[in-house]
C-alpha positions as CSV (number, residue, x, y, z in Angstrom):
1,M,-54.9,18.2,-43.8
2,N,-58.2,18.4,-42.2
3,S,-61.3,17.1,-43.7
4,V,-64.8,18.2,-42.7
5,Y,-67.4,15.7,-42.9
6,L,-70.7,17.2,-41.5
7,H,-73.0,14.5,-40.6
8,Q,-76.7,14.8,-40.5
9,Y,-78.1,17.9,-38.7
10,D,-80.5,20.7,-39.6
11,P,-78.7,23.4,-41.9
12,V,-77.4,26.3,-40.1
13,V,-77.5,29.7,-41.4
14,V,-74.1,31.1,-40.1
15,S,-73.8,34.7,-39.8
16,I,-71.1,36.9,-41.3
17,A,-70.8,37.9,-37.7
18,M,-68.7,34.6,-37.2
19,L,-66.1,36.1,-39.4
20,E,-65.9,39.0,-37.2
21,H,-65.3,37.1,-34.2
22,R,-61.9,38.0,-32.4
23,D,-60.4,36.0,-29.5
24,T,-57.2,37.8,-28.3
25,A,-56.1,34.9,-26.3
26,V,-56.3,32.5,-29.1
27,I,-54.6,35.0,-31.4
28,A,-51.8,35.5,-29.0
29,S,-51.5,31.6,-28.5
30,I,-51.3,31.1,-32.2
31,A,-48.6,33.8,-32.6
32,D,-46.7,32.0,-29.7
33,K,-47.0,28.5,-30.5
34,L,-46.5,29.1,-34.5
35,K,-43.9,31.9,-34.0
36,L,-45.6,34.5,-35.9
37,E,-45.9,38.1,-35.7
38,L,-49.2,39.3,-34.1
39,E,-50.6,40.6,-37.5
40,A,-49.8,37.1,-39.4
41,A,-51.4,35.3,-36.2
42,T,-54.6,37.5,-36.6
43,L,-54.7,36.8,-40.3
44,R,-54.2,33.0,-39.6
45,F,-57.2,33.0,-37.2
46,V,-59.6,34.9,-39.6
47,D,-58.5,32.1,-42.1
48,V,-59.5,29.5,-39.6
49,L,-62.9,31.3,-39.2
50,R,-63.3,31.4,-42.9
51,F,-62.7,27.5,-42.9
52,L,-65.2,27.0,-40.0
53,R,-67.7,29.1,-41.6
54,L,-67.6,27.1,-44.8
55,A,-67.7,24.0,-43.0
56,A,-70.7,25.0,-41.1
57,T,-72.6,26.2,-44.2
58,K,-71.8,22.9,-46.2
59,P,-73.5,20.0,-44.5
60,N,-72.6,16.4,-45.8
61,C,-69.4,18.0,-47.4
62,R,-66.0,16.8,-46.9
63,L,-63.8,19.7,-46.6
64,A,-59.9,20.1,-45.9
65,P,-58.0,23.2,-45.0
66,P,-54.3,23.7,-46.2
67,P,-51.6,23.0,-43.6
68,R,-51.3,26.6,-42.4
69,V,-55.0,27.0,-41.7
70,Q,-55.2,23.6,-40.0
71,T,-52.3,24.6,-37.7
72,G,-54.3,27.8,-36.5
73,W,-57.3,25.5,-36.1
74,D,-55.3,23.0,-34.2
75,V,-54.3,25.9,-31.7
76,F,-57.9,27.1,-31.6
77,R,-59.5,23.5,-31.0
78,A,-57.1,23.1,-28.0
79,S,-58.1,26.6,-26.4
80,A,-60.9,26.9,-23.6
81,S,-63.1,29.0,-26.0
82,Y,-63.5,26.6,-29.0
83,S,-66.5,24.8,-27.7
84,A,-68.2,28.1,-26.7
85,F,-67.3,29.6,-30.3
86,C,-68.9,26.6,-32.0
87,Y,-72.0,26.6,-29.9
88,Q,-72.5,30.3,-30.3
89,Y,-72.3,30.4,-34.0
90,T,-73.5,26.8,-34.9
91,S,-75.0,25.1,-32.0
92,H,-72.6,22.3,-32.6
93,E,-69.0,21.7,-32.3
94,L,-67.0,20.9,-35.2
95,A,-64.8,17.8,-34.3
96,C,-62.1,16.3,-36.3
97,T,-60.1,12.9,-36.7
98,K,-57.3,11.7,-38.6
99,Y,-57.2,10.6,-42.0
100,T,-56.7,6.8,-42.2
101,Y,-53.6,5.5,-44.0
102,A,-55.9,4.1,-46.6
103,E,-57.8,7.5,-47.2
104,R,-54.4,9.3,-47.6
105,E,-53.1,6.5,-50.1
106,A,-56.3,7.0,-52.0
107,G,-55.8,10.7,-52.3
108,Q,-58.8,11.6,-50.2
109,A,-57.1,14.5,-48.5
110,D,-56.1,15.9,-51.8
111,R,-59.7,15.8,-53.1
112,D,-60.9,17.4,-50.0
113,L,-58.4,20.1,-50.1
114,R,-59.4,20.9,-53.7
115,R,-63.0,20.8,-53.0
116,T,-62.6,23.4,-50.0
117,M,-60.4,25.7,-52.3
118,A,-63.1,25.7,-55.2
119,L,-65.8,26.5,-52.5
120,L,-63.9,29.4,-51.0
121,Q,-62.8,31.0,-54.3
122,T,-66.5,31.4,-55.2
123,R,-67.0,33.3,-51.9
124,H,-63.7,35.2,-51.7
125,Q,-62.0,36.4,-54.7
126,R,-58.6,36.9,-52.8
127,L,-57.2,34.5,-50.3
128,S,-54.2,35.1,-48.1
129,A,-51.1,33.2,-48.4
130,N,-52.4,30.9,-45.7
131,W,-54.5,29.2,-48.5
132,Q,-51.5,28.5,-50.7
133,T,-50.0,24.9,-50.6
134,T,-47.7,22.8,-52.5
135,Y,-48.1,19.1,-53.5
136,M,-45.2,18.3,-51.4
137,D,-46.9,20.3,-48.4
138,A,-49.9,18.2,-48.7
139,I,-48.2,14.9,-48.9
140,A,-46.0,15.8,-45.8
141,F,-49.0,16.9,-43.7
142,C,-51.0,13.7,-42.7
143,G,-53.7,16.0,-40.9
144,V,-57.1,15.4,-39.7
145,R,-60.7,15.5,-40.9
146,V,-63.6,16.7,-39.2
147,R,-65.8,14.0,-38.4
148,G,-68.8,16.3,-37.9
149,F,-70.8,18.1,-35.6
150,T,-71.1,17.0,-31.8
151,D,-74.3,17.9,-30.4
152,Y,-74.1,19.5,-26.8
153,G,-75.7,22.2,-25.0
154,P,-74.6,24.9,-22.7
155,S,-73.2,23.8,-19.4
156,Q,-75.7,23.9,-16.6
């Protein structure tokens, strides 16, 4: 699981346009790396965008996507377009780090996932199957957490 902890930054109003962003190269990469049909890969990418939008609009809040959304986010973060996407919509890059053993043992990942789900359910009445997870999925998936925004500007 990923956890998002957004450190101090000026609150950013993230446009709904963020959810309309489509990166066909990333979607194709998600389809290839995760062995998904193009339609399922597109849905996974949209769910990653939902998570990132939530993370960008909830400063100082630890959030964690379920395993399926994290795998899509992992592919997106590895892409050449991730930094530009973050800068375009938030002026910061959402970075991540792994949960420590102590955090996992203390149940922090589970609390972060539950918080994420509760916040998303207030915004979206229906979520895709990518948001469904079982207790065993969560335990088996050690995941990462977002360590916050990394300030950077456009390259010169």
